[in-house]
VOLO-997873 format. One record per residue: x, z, y of N, C-alpha, C in turn. Coordinates in steps of 0.05 Angstrom, whole numbers, plus 5000, padded with zeros to 4 digits. Example, Ala and Ser with C-alpha at 12.3 -4.5 7.8 and 13.67 -1.06 7.14 Angstrom:
2
526451564886524651564910526451564934;525751424955527351434979525851575001;
This chain:
412
729973293181727373423185725173243175;723073363163720873203154719473073178;718672823175717172683195714172723190;712972913203710172983199708472793216;706872633203705372423217702672543227;701772433249699172513261698072263275;696572103260695571853270692571873273;691571823298688771803303688171553318;685671463317684871203328682771243349;682871083370680971083391678870873386;676570903399674470703398675070503421;675870263413676670063433674169933446;673270053467671069943482672069723502;670169583513670969383533672369513557;671369743565672569883588675369973582;675670083558678370183550680369943548;679469733535681169503531682069383558;680169363576680869243602682869423617;682469693614684269873628687169853616;687269823590689969793577691269533585;689669313586690769063594691969073622;690469193641691469223668694069393669;694269583651696569763651699069633639;698669453620701069333607701969083620;700268953636700968693648703468723666;703768933683706168953699708768963681;708569093659710969113641711568843628;709468693621709868433609710768233631;709868273656710868113678713868153682;714768403679717568463682719168323660;718168323636719468183614719667883620;717367773628717267483633719267403655;719567573675721467513696724367523685;724967723669727667753658728367523640;726367423625726767213606726266933617;725466923643724966673656722866503641;720766643633718566503620717166333641;716566083635715365903655712365963660;711866183674709166263682709266373710;707066343725706866463751706866763749;708366903766708567193765707767313792;706667563791706167723768703867613751;703767683725701667603708698967723717;696867563714694167663720692367623696;690067743698688167713675687267433672;687367273694686466993692688366833674;690766923670692766783653692566863624;690867053618690567163590688267023576;688866883554686766763539685766933516;687467123508686767303486688367563489;686967793484688368053485687568223461;689568323447689068513426689968793434;688068973437688569233447689469423425;691569573429692469783410690370003407;690170123384688170323379689270593371;691870633373693070893366692671083389;691571323384691271523404694071613414;694471623440696971713451698771483460;698071243451699671013459697970813475;699070693494697670483510699170223504;697870063487699269833475697469603472;698669363471697069123466698768873466;697568653457698968393456697168193469;698368013485696867803499697767533490;695867343491696567063488695866933515;697766813528697366693554696166413551;695066323573693766053572695765833566;698365883571700365673564701465703536;700365883520701165913492703166133487;704366243507706366463502704966713493;706266863476705167123467707167343473;706067573483707767803491706368053481;708068253473706968503462708368743474;706868963477707969203489706869443473;708669623465707869863451709870093455;708970333452710670573454712470573479;711370463500712770473526714970263529;715170073511717169863514716169593505;717469383515716769113507717469083477;715568973461715968973432716068703419;715168493433715168233420714468003438;715467773430715067523446715167283427;713467093432713566833417712866613437;714466403437713966173453712165973438;710965783451709365583437711165413418;713765413422715565253405716765423382;715765653377716665813354715965673328;717665693308717065563283714865703268;713765923279711466053266709165853266;708965683286706865483287707665253269;707165273243708165083224707264793230;704964763241703964493247705664343267;707264493283708964363303711664293293;712364363269715164323259716064033262;714363833255715363563258716163493287;715063633306715763583334718263733343;719263903326721564073333724263983322;724163763307726663663296728563593319;731163633314733163573335735963603324;737763713341740563743334741564023341;743064143323744364393328746664353348;746564513370748664493390750064763395;749864943376751065203379752965253355;755265383361757065463340756165693324;757565773303756665983285756066253298;757666323318757366583331755766583357;755166353366753766333392750966453392;749266403371746566523372746566823375;748366963360748467253362749267343390;751167203402751967273429749767243449;748167023445745866973463743867203459;743367293435741467513430742467773442;745067823441746168063453745868053483;746367823495745967793524742967843531;741167753514738367793519737568083517;738668233498738168513495738968663521;741268603531742268723556740468643579;739668393580737968293602735268443602;734368523579731868673577732168973584;734569053590735069333598735669523576;736069413552736769583529739869583525;740769793512743569803504743769683476;745969553470746369443443746169663422;747269893428747270113409744470213403;742570173422739770263417738570123393;739269873389738169713367740269633346;742569763348744869723330745869433331;745469313354746469033358749369023365;750669253365753569263368754969233341;753269223319754269193292754168893284;754768843259754768573249751968473245;751268233256748568133253748267973226;745767923220745167733198743967483211;745267253206744467003218743566813196;741066713197740066523177739366263191;740766053183740265793195738065643179;736365513194734265343181735665103168;734865053143735964823129734364573137;735564333135734064093142731564063126;729463973139726863933125726963673108;728463483117728863233102731763163104;732762973088735562903089736462813117;734562723133735362603159734462773183;732762973178731763133201732763423199;733563523222734563793224732763963242;732164203233730564383250732464573264;732964533290735064683304734164963311;733965133291733165403294734765583276;735265833285736466033267735266303274;735266483254734266753257736666943259;736767113279738867313282737467583281;738567763265737368023262739468243259;738768483267740468723263738868933248;740169093232738769303217739769583225;737969773220738670053224740470143201;742870233206744670303184743670543167;741570683177740570913162738670833140;737270603143735270533123735370233116;736970073130737069793124734769623135;732969753149730669603160731469463187;730269233192730969093216730069253241;731869263260731169383286730169173306;731268933303730368713321730968443307;729368253314729667983302729167773324;730767573324730667353344730467083330;728866913342728866623334730366473357;732466343350734166203370733765903367;733265773389733165483390736065393395;737365283374740165223375740664943387;738564803395738864553409738864603439;736864763448736564813477737965083485;739065223465740465473470738765683485;736465733473734665933485733166083462;731966303470730466473452727566383450;726566343426723766263422721966493413;723166703401721566923392723267173390;722067413395723467673392721467863380;722468033362720968263352722668513352;721668723365723068983364721369173347;722569283326721269483309720869743324;718969913315718770183326721470323324;722370413347725070523349725070743370;725770983361725671213379727771193401;729771023397731770983419730470843443;728270693437727070533458724570653470;723370843456720770953464720871083492;718771023507718471143534715571233537;715071383558712371473563710571233568;708171233558706371003562705370993591;704470763600703270753627700670903627;699871003650697371153652695070953656;692771033645690270883649688071063659;686170943673684071103686681771163666;681571013644679371053625680271243603;679071473600679971653578679271543551;680971583531680271483504678071653491;676371523475674271663461674671603431;673771783413674171733385672271523374;672971423351671271223338668571353331;666571193329663871293323663871453297;662671683299662471853275664872033270;666872023289669272193286669672343312;671572523311672472663335675472703334;676672733357679572773358680273053350;681973073330683073333322685773283309;687873383321690573343311690973493285;692673373268693573523243695273763250;696373753275697873983285695974163300;695974423294694274613308695874863316;694975003337696475233346696175473327;697975663330697975903314697576143333;696076343324695676583339698376693349;698776723376701276823386702177093374;700277263367701077513354702277473326;701177273313702277203286705077083289;705476913310708076793315710177013319;709477213336711277433342711877603318;709877653301710277823278711877673256;711577413255712777253233715677183240;716377173266718977073273721377233261;721277503262723577653250723877593220;721677553206721877493178723077213173;722177013189723276743187726176743193;727076873214729876883221731577013200;730477223187731977343165732177153141;730176993136730276793115732376573121;732476493146734476293155737276413152;737476673160740076813157740976813128;739176883110739876883081740676603072;739276403081739876123073742676043082;743276113107745976043118748176193104;747676443097749676603083750176483055;748076413041748376293015749976033015;749475873035750875613037753675643049;754175873061756775913073757175753098;754975713114755175573139756675723159;758275583175759975713195758275783220;756675993216754876093237755276383241;754676483265754676763271752176883259;752477073240750177193226749977493232;747577603232745077473226744077303250;742277113243741076943263739077103279;739377123305737477263322736277073342;734477173358733277003379735376903399;737577043401739776953419741076703409;740776643383742076413372740076173371;737676213380735576003377735075873404;735375613404734875453429732075343430;730775313407727975213406726675323381;724275433385722775553363719875463365;718975313345716275203345714875313321;712675443325710975543303708175423307;707375273287704775133288703575123260;701275003258700074923232700274623230;700674533205700374253199698674233174;696374103177694374093156693674373147;693274553167692474833163694575013151;696974923147699075093136701175163157;701675413163703575493183706375403176;707975323196710775253192712275333217;714975333214716775383236718875173236;719375063260721674883264723475013284;725875103275727675253292730275093296;731175083321733774953327735575173339;737975193328739875393338741475273361;742875453375744375363398746775183390;747575183365749675003356748574733346;745974693348744774443341743674433312;744174633296743074633268740074673270;738674533252735674553252734674643224;732574793225731374903200728374863202;727174793179724274763176723374963154;721675153162720775363144717775333138;717075323113714275293105713975383076;711675493070711175573042713075783032;713975963049715676183040718476103034;719375863044722175783039723175593061;725775573064726975383082726875113067;725074933077724874673064726974473073;727874503098729774313109731974453125;734374353121736674423138737974173146;738474143172739973913183742174013201;744573943195746773993213746473833239;747773923260747573773285748373483282;750373433265751473163261750573043235;748173093226747172943202746572653211;747072463194746872183200744072073193;743072133170740572013160738172163172;738072173198735872303213734372083228;732172003217730771763228729271823254;729072073261727672143286729672193309;732172173303734272223323735271973336;736371993359737571763373740571753364;741071603343743671603330745371383339;747971443345749971243352752071233330;752571003319754370973297757171073304;758071023329760771093337761271393335;759171553334759471843332759971933303;759771753284759971833256762171693240;763871543254765971393239768071593228;769271503206771271673193772371533169;773571683151774871583127773371673102;773271503082771971573056773971733039;773371983035775172153019773872282995;771172252993769672382972768172162956;768372162930766971972913763972042911;762371852901759571912897759272132876;760872132855760672332835761272612846;763272632863763972882876761772972895;760472782909758272842927755972962911;755372852888753272962871753873252864;756373312857757173582850756973772874;757573672897757273842921754373912926;752573722922749673772925748673962904;749473922879748674112858749674392862;752174412873753274672879751574812901;750674652921748974762942746374862931;745174712912742674802900743075072885;745375092871745975342857746275572876;747675532899747975752918745275842929;743475652932740775722943738975832921;739875842896738175952875736175762863;736575492867734675302857735675192830;734275232808735075122782735074812784;737074692773737274402774734874272761;733874392739731674272724729174272741;728774472758726374482774726274252794;728674162802728873942822729273672808;729673672783730373422769733273342776;734873532786737473472796739673462774;738873522749740673482727740973182721;739073022731739072732726740772602748;741272342745742672192764740872122788;741772172813740072122836740171832845;738271752862738571502877740671552898;742471362901744771402920744671182941;744871262966744971072988747371133006;748570913015750570933036749470793061;750670843084749770693108749870393104;747870263115747669973112749269833134;750469613127751769433146754169553161;755069783152757569903163759170013139;761770013142763470113121765070353131;764970423156766670633167765070883174;762670913163761071153166760971293138;762671493134762871613107760671823101;758271723097756071893091754671793065;753771973049752371913024749672063023;747571923018744972053015744172052985;743572282975742772322947739872402946;738272272929735372302929734472342900;733572582894732372642868729372672870;727872512854724972532854724072602826;722472802823721472882797718472842797;717472692778714572632777713472682750;710872612747709472632722708872352711;707872342687707172092675704871952690;703272112705701172002721702071902748;704671922753705771822778705772012801;704972262797704872462819707672572823;708372612848710972732855710773032853;712373152836712473442834714673562851;716773402855719073512870720673282882;721773342906723673152917725873312931;728373242926730673372938732473152949;733073172975734672972989736973123002;739473022996741873153007743572943020;744673013043746672843056749372973055;751372823046754072923043755972773062;757472913077759672803094761972753075;762472493069764572423050767372413063;767572483088770172513101771172793098;769372993104770173273104769073433080;767773293061766673423037764873653044;762873593061760973803069758173693067;756273873060753473813059752373833087;751173613097750173603124747073633126;745773603104742773613105741773663077;739673833075738273893050735373893056;733873733042730873723045729773773017;727973973014726774042989723774042992;722473882975719473892973718873962944;717874212939717374302912715574542913;712974492906711074712908711674942888;713074872866713675082846715675282857;717275202877719175382889718075542912;715675462922714475602945713775892937;713976062958713376352954711076432971;709876652964707576742980708476843007;706776813027707476903054707177203056;708677323074708477613077705877693090;704977933084702578043097703378163124;702778023145703578103172701478273186;699178303173697078463185695578333208;696078073211694777913233694277633223;692077513231691377243222692877033238;693676813226694876593241692876433257;690276473251688276303263687776373292;686976173307686276203335683976013342;682476083363680175913370680875653384;683375633393684175393407684475163388;683674923397683774683381685174463396;687174333384688574113396687373853387;686573693407685473423400687773233394;689973253409692273073405694773233396;696673083385699173213377700473323402;701673563400702973683423705673553429;706673383411709273253414708872953418;709072863443708872573448711072423433;710472173425712372023410714971963425;714871963452717171883467719172113472;718572353462720372573467721772643441;
């Protein structure tokens, strides 16, 4: 499914910043207790020498520097970062950090896994059940060793780090932690008493806006018939035609003033309809879904389909849907990705991008192929040339209601 962004910023006043600080301190105190940070607990404002308040509307976030030099961060409802005064980030202190490595090759990763559990996270949430990347600091001089190493894990869907640790291999402790934005970890933010206000000269207005309920009702039969035709063309194993009895979730809204529908069927298949066409189809078990809470163990299998055969499966799907390969640039060789850091997840992502000499994107087609069962699990098409005119429903999609914030909180 497309990840439709809706980012707005608040005016960080003194009152708002103070309210956020008071809201996040209990969460940072909990972290400090779990990590046995040498500070009096619970944390109070008197222990904070510097506070950076988050400014994203809908999130209550911030980072503190304590009077003893420790730094802690909180965002999206979870603890996000930590640095001790002995982190090698403070380059001026490196001469004071020389010492001796006292940990074996696998010990730092095990310590980090223990820490993840201690913080209340599951290893699978940050893919720390997979193989880590461990980088040892090389000696700064022939006689001096910096007893530090970096341990990190990546998301197998995009290869980006999910978490990173700095390990003190002399004292066998963690000196720094960073957790990337991760939907597996997101929780509801703490409540604050001070309402957010927009930046000077702006007002809150979400890119998502409601649609006239009469338009939603009139459009739904047409959209479901389009989804039915799409499923029939692809030969999906679904009961057809698709009716409201097959739909478990149906969202009709505007994004940047254009109506769209996101429909989820009772079997877990999802469809995104916009511009007179089904832009996205995701099977219940598609792997490269960055908004889903994905567990690698649910996708293991055997590699039975080659990359060349996967390309042919995707092109065949385009043909069934009536999309000329040239319009998608799909007669060319695509960018090909496999899952990162794992070898037993037989999925292939194919990405065709068609642009102009000026660098503008005219088309993008992304297909996921299950290389175990030779099935297409996801098709995403962005191509204005393929868009069709909307039907005349005799009713306007517009409504007087205005949403200031996105109707979908980040933690859901």
